[in-house]
C-alpha positions as CSV (number, residue, x, y, z in Angstrom):
1,M,140.9,148.1,76.5
2,L,142.7,146.5,73.4
3,S,142.0,148.3,70.0
4,D,142.1,147.9,66.6
5,A,143.1,143.7,67.9
6,C,141.5,140.7,66.1
7,A,141.5,136.9,66.0
8,L,143.8,134.4,65.5
9,Q,143.5,130.9,64.4
10,V,145.5,127.9,64.5
11,N,144.7,125.1,62.1
12,F,146.7,121.9,62.8
13,F,146.0,119.9,60.1
14,E,147.6,116.6,61.5
15,D,145.1,116.5,64.4
16,H,142.3,119.1,63.1
17,T,142.8,121.0,66.9
18,K,142.7,124.5,66.9
19,V,143.8,127.5,69.3
20,V,142.1,130.4,68.7
21,L,143.5,133.7,70.2
22,S,140.8,136.9,70.8
23,P,141.1,140.1,72.9
24,D,138.7,140.1,75.7
25,G,138.2,143.0,77.2
26,Q,142.3,143.7,78.9
27,D,143.5,140.3,78.3
28,Y,143.0,137.6,75.4
29,L,141.1,134.7,75.6
30,V,142.7,131.3,74.4
31,T,139.9,128.7,73.0
32,Y,141.5,125.6,72.1
33,I,139.7,122.7,69.8
34,N,140.5,119.8,70.1
35,S,140.4,116.1,67.8
36,Q,136.8,115.6,68.7
37,R,135.4,119.4,68.1
38,Q,135.5,120.3,71.6
39,A,136.1,124.1,72.8
40,V,137.2,125.0,76.4
41,S,138.5,128.3,76.7
42,Y,140.9,130.4,79.4
43,R,142.0,133.4,79.9
44,L,145.5,134.3,78.6
45,L,146.3,135.1,82.6
46,Q,145.3,132.0,83.7
47,F,148.3,130.4,81.9
48,R,151.0,133.0,83.3
49,H,149.4,132.2,86.7
50,F,148.7,128.7,86.6
51,G,150.2,127.3,83.5
52,C,148.5,125.0,81.3
53,H,147.9,121.6,79.6
54,A,151.3,120.7,77.1
55,D,149.1,120.3,74.1
56,I,148.0,123.5,74.5
57,A,151.4,124.9,75.4
58,Q,152.7,123.2,72.5
59,R,150.2,124.6,69.8
60,L,150.8,128.2,71.2
61,A,154.4,128.0,71.1
62,Y,154.0,127.0,67.2
63,A,152.0,129.7,66.8
64,R,154.1,131.7,68.3
65,R,157.1,130.6,66.2
66,E,154.9,131.0,63.3
67,L,153.9,134.6,63.6
68,E,157.5,135.0,64.4
69,N,158.3,134.4,61.3
70,I,155.7,136.2,59.4
71,I,156.3,139.4,60.9
72,N,159.9,139.3,60.4
73,V,159.4,138.6,56.9
74,T,157.8,141.8,56.6
75,G,160.5,143.8,58.7
76,Q,158.9,144.8,61.8
77,A,160.2,144.5,64.9
78,V,158.4,141.8,67.0
């Protein structure tokens, strides 16, 4: 069980897409909202086993880099 976890939403202003990471039992749920406001959700484990669409992978990589930058500014390890 993921305790004290919260959701993280990253908005991409250039195309109005969003990526939301939220706890879901023993895993995380990744919800991708495209520019037409259509949402699709995947378990993070699905991506580890089967991969994901390049658009989602690029946005997740960006979100990770930005989150690492925020954590590094506060002096904590990632």
